[in-house]
C-alpha positions as semicolon CSV with decimal commas, in nm:
position;residue;x (nm);y (nm);z (nm)
1;M;-3,982;4,174;1,412
2;R;-3,825;3,828;1,441
3;T;-3,930;3,533;1,653
4;L;-3,692;3,270;1,791
5;R;-3,853;2,962;1,940
6;A;-3,731;2,652;2,115
7;L;-3,896;2,346;2,269
8;P;-3,924;2,313;2,649
9;L;-3,603;2,207;2,817
10;V;-3,595;1,829;2,844
11;V;-3,223;1,753;2,842
12;L;-3,027;1,920;3,121
13;L;-2,662;2,020;3,122
14;A;-2,481;1,700;3,212
15;T;-2,170;1,681;2,992
16;P;-1,850;1,844;3,124
17;L;-1,785;2,170;2,942
18;A;-1,446;2,057;2,815
19;A;-1,616;1,767;2,636
20;Q;-1,868;1,981;2,453
21;D;-1,805;2,093;2,096
22;L;-2,010;2,412;2,112
23;Q;-1,973;2,756;1,955
24;R;-2,085;3,101;2,059
25;P;-2,426;3,185;1,910
26;E;-2,367;3,334;1,566
27;G;-2,468;3,698;1,538
28;W;-2,512;3,757;1,911
29;N;-2,342;4,040;2,103
30;V;-2,244;4,088;2,466
31;R;-2,193;4,405;2,668
32;F;-2,080;4,404;3,031
33;D;-2,174;4,665;3,290
34;R;-1,828;4,692;3,438
35;P;-1,568;4,880;3,231
36;G;-1,269;4,665;3,153
37;S;-1,459;4,337;3,154
38;T;-1,398;4,121;2,848
39;E;-1,548;3,808;2,700
40;A;-1,271;3,613;2,870
41;D;-1,462;3,684;3,195
42;L;-1,772;3,508;3,059
43;E;-1,772;3,141;3,152
44;M;-2,023;3,025;2,892
45;F;-2,261;3,159;2,627
46;V;-2,350;2,899;2,368
47;E;-2,634;2,777;2,154
48;M;-2,761;2,461;2,323
49;P;-3,088;2,338;2,170
50;P;-3,342;2,408;2,281
51;G;-3,217;2,763;2,325
52;W;-2,900;2,904;2,479
53;H;-2,696;2,837;2,791
54;I;-2,537;3,124;2,981
55;T;-2,299;3,108;3,276
56;T;-2,183;3,454;3,370
57;G;-1,893;3,613;3,539
58;P;-1,975;3,988;3,534
59;A;-2,326;4,125;3,474
60;G;-2,423;4,219;3,121
61;I;-2,667;4,205;2,832
62;F;-2,688;3,955;2,546
63;W;-2,866;4,029;2,220
64;S;-2,901;3,960;1,850
65;P;-2,963;4,269;1,633
66;D;-3,222;4,065;1,442
67;I;-3,456;4,041;1,742
68;T;-3,650;4,367;1,758
69;A;-3,997;4,486;1,853
70;S;-4,215;4,779;1,751
71;G;-4,579;4,883;1,773
72;S;-4,792;4,659;1,992
73;F;-4,609;4,337;2,073
74;R;-4,560;4,051;2,314
75;A;-4,203;3,956;2,411
76;E;-4,150;3,639;2,610
77;M;-3,857;3,456;2,768
78;E;-3,861;3,105;2,913
79;V;-3,569;3,053;3,150
80;F;-3,437;2,780;3,379
81;L;-3,228;2,874;3,682
82;F;-2,967;2,626;3,801
83;D;-2,826;2,626;4,154
84;P;-2,759;2,993;4,247
85;E;-2,556;2,878;4,550
86;G;-2,741;3,116;4,777
87;R;-2,686;3,425;4,559
88;R;-2,989;3,636;4,473
89;E;-2,860;3,786;4,150
90;A;-3,115;3,906;3,896
91;F;-3,190;3,796;3,540
92;G;-3,456;3,857;3,278
93;I;-3,552;4,029;2,955
94;F;-3,481;4,375;2,816
95;F;-3,661;4,564;2,539
96;G;-3,651;4,904;2,374
97;G;-3,277;4,864;2,319
98;R;-3,092;5,138;2,128
99;D;-2,725;5,214;2,070
100;L;-2,635;4,905;2,269
101;E;-2,269;4,919;2,174
102;G;-2,237;5,297;2,216
103;D;-2,223;5,557;2,490
104;G;-2,593;5,628;2,452
105;Q;-2,715;5,277;2,527
106;A;-3,078;5,270;2,638
107;Y;-3,325;4,997;2,728
108;T;-3,592;4,892;2,975
109;Y;-3,535;4,573;3,171
110;F;-3,766;4,337;3,358
111;L;-3,582;4,115;3,605
112;I;-3,654;3,848;3,861
113;R;-3,432;3,694;4,128
114;D;-3,436;3,384;4,341
115;G;-3,664;3,428;4,637
116;G;-3,963;3,541;4,428
117;Q;-3,898;3,910;4,357
118;F;-3,913;4,130;4,046
119;L;-3,777;4,468;3,938
120;I;-3,830;4,704;3,643
121;K;-3,559;4,959;3,551
122;R;-3,448;5,184;3,266
123;R;-3,094;5,242;3,150
124;R;-2,977;5,560;2,977
125;G;-2,604;5,558;2,915
126;D;-2,431;5,496;3,247
127;D;-2,742;5,592;3,447
128;T;-3,019;5,360;3,561
129;D;-3,359;5,456;3,699
130;E;-3,572;5,229;3,914
131;V;-3,923;5,225;3,766
132;T;-4,064;4,964;4,002
133;P;-3,860;4,866;4,311
134;W;-3,798;4,509;4,416
135;A;-4,126;4,348;4,517
136;S;-4,225;3,993;4,611
137;R;-4,482;3,794;4,414
138;D;-4,600;3,436;4,461
139;A;-4,606;3,388;4,083
140;I;-4,225;3,382;4,068
141;R;-4,085;3,034;4,129
142;S;-3,781;2,996;4,353
143;Y;-3,501;2,743;4,336
144;A;-3,593;2,609;4,679
145;G;-3,928;2,498;4,538
146;R;-3,786;2,290;4,254
147;G;-3,865;1,952;4,412
148;D;-3,659;1,677;4,250
149;E;-3,558;1,890;3,950
150;V;-3,212;2,038;3,904
151;S;-3,347;2,376;3,788
152;I;-3,650;2,599;3,827
153;R;-3,852;2,735;3,532
154;N;-4,002;3,085;3,495
155;V;-4,162;3,258;3,197
156;L;-4,128;3,637;3,175
157;T;-4,368;3,822;2,946
158;V;-4,386;4,186;2,835
159;E;-4,703;4,296;2,655
160;A;-4,669;4,642;2,501
161;G;-5,000;4,796;2,400
162;R;-5,082;5,142;2,269
163;E;-5,103;5,307;2,610
164;N;-4,966;5,062;2,865
165;V;-4,711;4,786;2,910
166;R;-4,799;4,475;3,112
167;F;-4,538;4,268;3,293
168;L;-4,619;3,905;3,372
169;V;-4,443;3,602;3,518
170;N;-4,585;3,255;3,456
171;G;-4,900;3,410;3,314
172;R;-4,977;3,627;3,617
173;E;-4,970;4,005;3,593
174;L;-4,717;4,176;3,821
175;A;-4,733;4,537;3,700
176;V;-4,889;4,769;3,442
177;L;-4,704;5,089;3,348
178;P;-4,765;5,374;3,103
179;R;-4,588;5,311;2,775
180;A;-4,477;5,675;2,763
181;D;-4,265;5,622;3,078
182;L;-4,053;5,345;2,923
183;D;-3,816;5,278;2,635
184;V;-4,027;5,029;2,438
185;E;-3,937;4,999;2,068
186;G;-3,604;4,854;1,965
187;T;-3,388;4,551;2,036
188;V;-3,510;4,273;2,264
189;G;-3,255;4,062;2,451
190;L;-3,140;3,906;2,775
191;R;-2,998;4,060;3,090
192;V;-2,803;3,840;3,332
193;N;-2,626;3,956;3,647
194;H;-2,318;3,816;3,820
195;R;-2,230;3,446;3,847
196;L;-2,555;3,290;3,730
197;N;-2,610;2,961;3,551
198;L;-2,915;2,978;3,321
199;H;-3,071;2,802;3,027
200;V;-3,292;3,024;2,811
201;S;-3,506;2,782;2,614
202;R;-3,721;3,040;2,440
203;L;-3,704;3,408;2,341
204;E;-3,980;3,527;2,111
205;V;-4,139;3,847;1,989
206;R;-4,474;3,857;1,810
207;P;-4,747;4,110;1,736
208;L;-4,999;4,169;2,014
209;G;-5,364;4,120;1,933
């Protein structure tokens, strides 16, 4: 189990991309949902302390094989959403990842979208199952409520205990589900849907309790 930490985001993306001397995060992988998509379709995925900046084309997952979770654990993602331009595309954290580069890919994902809604799903190969449908919660911050800031911050947390898994946003519980109904142990990473501009300032996994 590995933990990656970063400080809160204090410096926002201001330099034109062409002027930045940045490299793809070493050791990270990308898989798109849509067959035929390539990394040329991805606008940006770079290490940008604190954390990583992602600007997507097609939807996909992003992960490092070194970030895994087993037993009872807490996985947490701190993410800043930049102007979604009216789109309500989803983003969040996945866990329980297996065979992520193969035909048998499997994982559970916990997503939010602008407008204050969350969703929990499972993927098995090409099939996805909706565990918890889209539901609105006041705990999820929306871009419209950012005030004078250029982005909006949310923290997504998954707490996997012996029997149940808790899902929280900004410290408030949104759902509790039986562990047996989910893919839980395995790789932990990021899921980002179409045409989103995000900064993930923290992704960490640590033992629970």
